[in-house]
C-alpha positions as CSV (number, residue, x, y, z in Angstrom):
1,M,-0.2,-0.1,0.0
2,T,2.9,2.3,-0.2
3,D,2.5,3.7,-3.2
4,I,-1.5,4.6,-2.3
5,K,0.7,6.6,0.7
6,D,3.1,7.8,-1.8
7,R,0.1,9.2,-4.0
8,V,-1.8,10.3,-1.7
9,I,0.8,12.5,-0.2
10,Q,2.0,13.2,-3.6
11,I,-1.5,14.8,-4.3
12,I,-1.6,16.4,-0.5
13,A,1.7,18.1,-1.3
14,E,0.4,20.0,-5.2
15,Q,-3.1,21.5,-2.9
16,A,-0.5,22.7,-0.4
17,V,2.3,24.2,-2.4
18,L,4.8,22.2,-0.8
19,D,7.2,19.2,-1.6
20,P,5.4,16.3,-0.6
21,S,8.9,15.4,1.5
22,D,6.9,18.8,4.0
23,V,4.6,16.5,3.9
24,T,4.7,13.8,7.1
25,L,1.3,11.5,8.0
26,A,1.6,13.2,11.6
27,S,1.1,16.3,9.4
28,T,-2.7,17.8,10.2
29,L,-4.3,19.8,6.3
30,D,-3.8,22.6,8.8
31,S,-0.6,22.7,9.2
32,L,0.5,22.6,6.0
33,G,-1.9,25.5,5.0
34,I,-4.5,23.5,3.5
35,D,-8.1,25.4,3.3
36,S,-11.4,23.6,3.1
37,L,-11.6,24.7,-0.4
38,G,-8.0,22.4,-1.2
39,L,-9.7,20.2,0.9
40,V,-12.5,19.8,-1.4
41,E,-10.6,19.8,-4.5
42,A,-7.6,16.9,-2.8
43,I,-10.4,15.2,-2.5
44,F,-11.4,15.1,-5.9
45,A,-8.2,14.4,-7.3
46,I,-8.0,11.4,-4.7
47,E,-11.4,10.1,-5.8
48,E,-9.6,10.2,-9.5
49,A,-6.7,9.1,-9.0
50,F,-8.1,6.0,-6.9
51,D,-11.2,5.7,-8.7
52,I,-12.7,5.3,-5.7
53,S,-15.9,8.3,-3.9
54,I,-15.1,8.8,-0.6
55,P,-17.4,9.3,1.6
56,F,-17.2,13.0,2.3
57,N,-19.6,15.9,3.3
58,A,-17.7,19.5,1.9
59,N,-20.9,21.4,3.3
60,E,-20.2,19.3,7.5
61,P,-16.4,18.4,7.5
62,E,-17.3,17.6,10.7
63,N,-20.3,14.8,10.0
64,S,-18.4,13.1,7.4
65,E,-17.9,9.1,8.1
66,F,-14.2,9.5,6.5
67,D,-11.4,11.4,9.4
68,I,-9.2,13.9,7.3
69,A,-7.3,14.4,11.1
70,S,-3.6,13.7,10.0
71,V,-2.3,12.8,6.2
72,A,-2.5,9.5,8.2
73,S,-5.9,9.0,8.4
74,I,-6.1,10.5,5.0
75,V,-4.3,7.6,3.5
76,A,-6.0,4.3,6.6
77,G,-9.3,5.5,5.3
78,I,-8.0,5.3,1.5
79,E,-6.5,1.9,1.4
80,K,-8.9,1.1,3.2
81,L,-11.6,1.8,0.1
82,V,-9.5,0.4,-2.5
83,V,-9.6,-2.1,-1.0
84,E,-13.2,-2.5,-0.2
85,Q,-13.8,-1.9,-4.1
86,R,-11.4,-4.0,-5.5
87,A,-13.5,-6.5,-3.6
């Protein structure tokens, strides 16, 4: 699943206009300077990259089933969705 982690980090780094090496699993979107619009763009880019649908409500992110607390939680969520889709 390293390829998923690396791709998600690359997408998040693009949204934050950072080098992927500046994005760690412990990073939060806030710490990377990603606002709500950047988050939505990152979610769309991730959905497109992995051909998945993320259960995320941009209008009520705190009520979404998808955990966006950190890069690690986003990666874990994407890995789970990719595995479920392939099953």
